[in-house]
C-alpha positions as a printed Julia matrix, in Angstrom:
156×3 Matrix{Float64}:
 -59.94  -188.1   24.36
 -59.62  -189.44  20.83
 -56.3   -190.93  19.81
 -55.57  -188.35  17.1
 -55.93  -185.44  19.56
 -53.63  -187.13  22.07
 -51.05  -187.73  19.36
 -51.24  -184.11  18.24
 -50.77  -182.85  21.8
 -47.87  -185.24  22.39
 -46.28  -184.1   19.13
 -46.83  -180.44  20.05
 -45.28  -180.91  23.52
 -42.35  -182.8   21.99
 -41.84  -180.0   19.46
 -41.9   -177.31  22.17
 -39.45  -179.27  24.35
 -37.25  -179.9   21.32
 -37.18  -176.23  20.4
 -36.46  -175.2   23.97
 -33.56  -177.63  24.24
 -32.14  -176.77  20.84
 -32.22  -173.08  21.71
 -30.23  -173.64  24.88
 -27.78  -175.93  23.12
 -27.31  -173.79  20.02
 -26.98  -170.47  21.8
 -23.5   -170.4   23.25
 -22.73  -168.1   26.15
 -21.65  -164.65  25.07
 -17.92  -164.31  24.72
 -16.23  -161.93  27.09
 -14.84  -158.9   25.37
 -11.07  -158.72  25.09
  -9.47  -156.2   27.43
  -9.48  -152.73  25.93
  -6.33  -150.73  25.25
  -6.4   -147.25  26.77
  -3.69  -144.6   27.05
  -2.86  -141.27  28.61
  -0.34  -138.64  27.69
   2.98  -138.39  29.52
   3.43  -134.87  30.87
   6.61  -133.64  29.2
   7.79  -130.06  29.65
   6.44  -127.46  27.22
   9.85  -127.05  25.6
  10.05  -130.74  24.69
   6.5   -130.8   23.39
   7.17  -127.68  21.31
  10.05  -129.56  19.64
   7.67  -132.42  18.75
   8.34  -134.88  21.59
   5.25  -136.74  22.82
   4.67  -139.89  24.8
   1.84  -142.04  26.11
   1.44  -144.62  28.87
  -0.42  -147.74  27.7
  -3.02  -149.54  29.83
  -4.51  -152.98  29.17
  -6.68  -155.06  31.49
  -6.28  -152.39  33.51
  -2.52  -152.52  34.2
   0.07  -150.02  32.98
   1.7   -152.31  30.47
   4.07  -150.0   28.66
   4.7   -146.77  26.83
   5.35  -145.27  23.43
   7.41  -142.09  22.99
   8.49  -140.09  19.97
  11.64  -138.08  20.77
  11.96  -135.36  18.15
  15.21  -133.96  19.51
  17.77  -135.5   21.83
  16.55  -135.74  25.39
  18.57  -136.29  28.51
  20.9   -139.25  28.86
  20.87  -141.91  26.19
  17.79  -140.64  24.36
  18.49  -139.61  20.78
  16.4   -137.48  18.49
  14.07  -138.66  15.7
  13.54  -141.86  17.66
  10.57  -144.0   18.55
  10.79  -145.76  21.91
   8.43  -148.53  22.99
   8.38  -150.2   26.39
   6.72  -153.45  27.44
   6.46  -153.7   31.25
   4.49  -156.95  31.66
   5.36  -160.63  31.13
   1.82  -161.42  30.04
   2.21  -162.83  26.53
   1.27  -159.56  24.85
   3.78  -157.35  23.05
   3.93  -153.7   22.03
   4.22  -152.55  18.41
   5.28  -149.0   17.55
   4.83  -147.36  14.15
   5.83  -144.03  12.62
   4.38  -142.81   9.31
   5.42  -139.81   7.22
   3.99  -138.85   3.81
   1.92  -142.04   3.79
   4.97  -144.3    4.22
   5.83  -146.37   7.27
   9.31  -145.27   8.26
   9.57  -147.05  11.62
   7.89  -150.33  12.6
   9.26  -151.94  15.78
   7.99  -154.36  18.43
   8.92  -156.11  21.67
   7.81  -159.58  20.51
  10.02  -162.34  21.9
  11.84  -160.06  24.33
  11.53  -160.73  28.07
   9.66  -158.0   29.92
  10.45  -155.43  30.99
  11.96  -154.48  27.64
  12.55  -151.3   25.69
  13.08  -151.05  21.93
  14.08  -147.94  20.0
  14.61  -147.08  16.37
  16.13  -143.85  15.12
  15.76  -142.17  11.73
  17.53  -138.98  10.76
  14.61  -136.9    9.49
  14.71  -133.36   8.17
  13.75  -130.86  10.88
  10.0   -130.16  11.13
   9.06  -133.19   8.99
   5.45  -134.01   9.84
   4.96  -137.51  11.24
   2.33  -139.51  13.04
   2.95  -142.4   15.42
   0.99  -144.97  17.38
   1.31  -148.1   19.51
  -0.61  -151.37  19.25
  -0.91  -154.34  21.59
  -0.7   -157.83  20.08
  -0.56  -161.43  21.17
   0.64  -163.74  18.42
  -0.95  -162.41  15.24
  -4.04  -161.04  17.02
  -4.26  -157.29  17.63
  -5.88  -156.16  20.89
  -6.11  -152.51  19.96
  -4.1   -149.51  18.87
  -3.84  -145.97  20.13
  -4.99  -143.14  17.92
  -2.45  -141.77  15.48
  -0.61  -138.89  17.2
   0.5   -136.09  14.91
   3.77  -134.3   15.62
   7.06  -133.41  13.9
  10.72  -134.37  13.7
């Protein structure tokens, strides 16, 4: 075999090996997706729901990690009306954020960041009866958000 053909083949093999190695080095393994936030409605009595009260259990990786509840009117015990309650059940480094918006303005924005779990945070606003609001919960760790619920529409 002539020298030039041998050199070409050697160069071609080296190029193929080089490309194969660079492809395996440059292509990092696919990152695992962050756990997804899911939720399900808490089954309050019809009378409470008619007044605007709604709540949702929060699930993340797949544990029940907390809850968000809008209490439109005073409930039993220490629950007061026009209040957003958020609960963080897990000591996992994540925290729960709760938000209430009315007429395009954020009127409540609370979180459990820095509080030892289990923890509950509430914020009350005295809103005019039947004021339309929407609320949601988000899960965060540091400044990174790991998902939010849908906005839930209800009233004060």
